[in-house]
N, C-alpha and C positions, 0 to 999 in steps of 0.2 A: 528435619530438612537440613541438608548440607549448608552450613552457614556461608560458605563461599558463594553459593548461588541464591542467596536471599535477595541481595541487590544484583541487578543484571545489566551492568553498563555495556557488556560485550555483545548483547543480543537484544533484539526487539521483543516486545511482549506479544505472546500468542494466546496465553491463557486468560480468558476474561476475568477470572478471579484475581489475577495479578494486575489487571489494568486499573488505572486510577484516573479520576477526573474526566474531563472532556464531555460533560453531559450535553452541552449545547451543540457541539460538533456531531455527536452521535444522533441527536434529534434531527439535525439537518440531513444527515446521511439517511436516516429512516424515511424522512419525507421524500427525498430524491428517489429512493428505492421503490416507493409507492406511486411515484408520479410518472405517468406515461410520457415517453419522449425525453425524459430528463437524464442527463449524464452528470458525472461527478468529477470535480477537480479539487484535489487536496494539496495545498501549498503552504509554505512557511519556511522559517529559518532551519538550518541544519541543527539537529539535536533536540528539536521540540517534540518529537514523538509521532511524526507523520506515518512512518511505516507501521508502528504499533497500532495506530488508529486504523490504518488500511487493513490490518489483520482482523481487527474487530468488525470492520465493515463486511469483510468476506464471510465471517462467521454469522453475522446478522442476516446476510443475504441467503444463507443456507438454512436459516431458521434455528440456529444453535440456541438452546434453552438458556445457557449461562450468559451468552451475549445479549439475548433479549432482555435479561434482567438488568442490564446496564441502562436501559431506556426508562425515562420517566413517563412516557406516553406509549401505551400499547398500540402497535400498528393496526391499521384497519384491514389489512390483508395478511394472509399467511405467507411468509417469505419461503420460497422454494426455488431459489436460483441455482443454476449450474454455474459454478465459479471457475474461471480460468485465470489463475494468478501468475504473473510473470514479473521478474525483477530485471531491469536493464543493466547492462554493463557497457564498458567502453567499446566493445565490438559492434554494438548496435548503433550504427551511424545515422540511419534514416528510417523512415516509416516502412520502406520496402524491406529493409533488413529485419525490422521488428516483426513483420508479417511472416517472413521466411522462418525466423526462429520459432514463432508460434506454430507454423504449419509443419515444421520438420522435427518437432519434439514430441516424443511419445507421451510425455506428461501434460501436453497441452492439446493441440488440435490434430496432430498426425493421425490418431486412430479414427478420426471422423472425416478424413478426406474421402469422398465418394469415388470409387474406382470401377472401371469396367473389368470383366473377367480376365482380360489379358494384361492388366496393369498390376504393378507391385508398388506399395506405398513408398518403399525405400527408393525405388527408381524415380517416382514422381517427386519426392522430396528433393532428391539430388538434382533433378531437372529444374525445379523451382529455384533451388539455391544457386545453380549455375546462372540462370537467367537474372536472378536478383543481384548477384555480385558483378556480373559483366554486361548484362543487358542483351537484348536481341542482336545488336550490332557489334557486340564484343567490346563495348566501352567499359573502362574501369569505373566502379562505383565511386571512386575517389575524385572523379571529375568535379570541377568547381561549379558546374551548372547544377542548380538545384531543381530536382524533379520529384514529383510524388511517386507513389508506388505504381507499378505497371498494371494495366487492365487485367492481364492474366493472373497476377498475384492476388489482386483484390477479388477477382472472380473465384479463385480457389478458396480464399478466405471465407467469402459469403456462402459458398457451397458447403464448406466444412461446418459452418455454423448451422446451416439448415439441417444438415445430416445429424449434427449433435442433438439438436432439439428433437428430431424424430427418434433417434436411437435411445436417448436418455429419457424420453417421454416427459420432457420438462417444458414449461411455458416461457421461461425467461433465462437469459444468459448474462452473466456479468464478466466482462473482460477487465481485470484489474491490473494496470501497468504501474509498477513502482519504479522510482528513480527515473522518471520520464525526462528529467532535466539533463540526463547524460546523453540524450540523443541530440547531436549537433544540428542536424537538418530535419526539422519537423514538418517540412512541406508535405501537404496532402493529408494531414491528420483530420482536418475539418471535413474534407471531402469523404474520407473513409467513414467517419462517424455518421455523416448524413446519408451515406449509401446503405447503412445497416437498417434492417427492419426494426419495428417497435419492440420486438422481443429481445433486442440486444441493448445492453447498457455498457458504456465504457466508464472506467474510473482511471484517472491519470493523477499520479502522485509525484511531487518533485520539489526540490529546493527552489524557492522563488519568492520574491517580495510581492508579486501580483500575478494574476491569471494571464495577462497579456504577455508578460515576460516568459512564462512557462510554456505557453502554447504557440507563440509567434503568430500563427495565422488564425487567431481565435475569433476575429470579428464576426464571422458568419455563424459562430456557435453561441452567440450571446443568449439567444432564447433557450437553447438546449441546456445550458449550464446555469440558467438563472436560479433554479432551485437547488443546484448541487455544487455551487462554488463555495468552498470551505477553507478559510484561512485558519491554520493552526498556530495560535499565538502562544507565547510563553505561559506557563502555568501560573495561576494565582497562588498565594501562600497557602490557602486552604487545600487546593489540589495537590500541591507539593507535599503537604503534611499527610495526605492519604497514602502516598507512597511509603512514607516512614511508618505510619500506623500499621500498614500491612506487613512491613518488615518486622516490626516489633511482635506482631501476632505470630509470624513464622518462627520466631525464636521462643515461642510460648511465653513471651513477655519476660524472658530471662535478661534481655537487654532492652533498655529504653533510651530514648534520646531526649535530653533536657530541652526546655524551651529556647535557651540561648543557642544550643547546637542546631536546632531546627531553623531558627532565624538565620544563623550564619550560612547553613547549607542553601537556604533559599536565596539569600543575597548574593552569594558567590556564584551560584548556578544561573542567576537571573531568570529563574523559572524554567530552565531547560532540563527536562527529566534525565537526560543522559548524564549530566554533571551531578544531579542529586543522587543517582544510582552509583556513580563513581566515588564520590566523597563518602556516601553512606556505607558502601562496601568496606572501604578501608578503615573507617571509623568503627564499624561493627567488629571487624576482625581485630583491631587494636584493643577494643574493650574486652573481647574474649581472651586475648592473649594476656592482658594484665589483670584478668578476673574482676574487672569493674562492671557493675550491673547497669550503670548509667553512663552513656556517652555524652560528655560535656562539650562545650564549645571548644575548649582547648584541644580535645582529642580530634574533633573534626578539622581544626585548623592545621593539624599535622599533615593533612593530605590535600 
């Protein structure tokens, strides 16, 4: 393996074999995926690995064999979700815009918008987008008045979901929204989730210290997220060491990290995997450059 990519601070973990720790969080996700009517909220500090955990959740939902091996308890059902995964950016200002992005993207829900023979998907997507950004009366969406998504947009969304279930011959759909905290106006998310049928689960992931802060209007969702509210805390020392163990294995054990180097990396990172990967990457490359087989605390401290 390319030693530059053994530690990966620049990207989230997608491969279950590279994923470390988070056993309790994965068990809670598995429980929520098996529970009728349950939705999932993943929250925590920046850099604790929420997006990587979300990736594993999406693989679990699809029944990925490697992801299932991360669980300590075998699920009671076979996971066979159709997963729609979306990462928010600063252009997603509200729930209306979120739905428009989902409905207008060929990678998400656009292929499942049910049409009459005279309609074209691109035309309908453009129509939805225009209404979403300016509203039926021509108001700009930047208006200070907070409103949830329009009835038309929610209707298009629910119709697309129904068509997806029929077209893909699947029983359940997981809508996984990452970086949900970047949406400034979350008005209407509770109503949207409650409007969906039992075949649909939402997963919302974002930077936050608690669920209330992340969702804003979450109070009516308390029951729906009771089994799926997952706080991602900093890693324990043992979990942090599994990242380093896997890195050593990827070098065919040509490079090892001493106990003092491991402790230093954990203390400086405060259990945040991003910093463990960042320090580990440069300590590893430094050891390779100097032809040292063991990365000591002194080497880790240089970075």
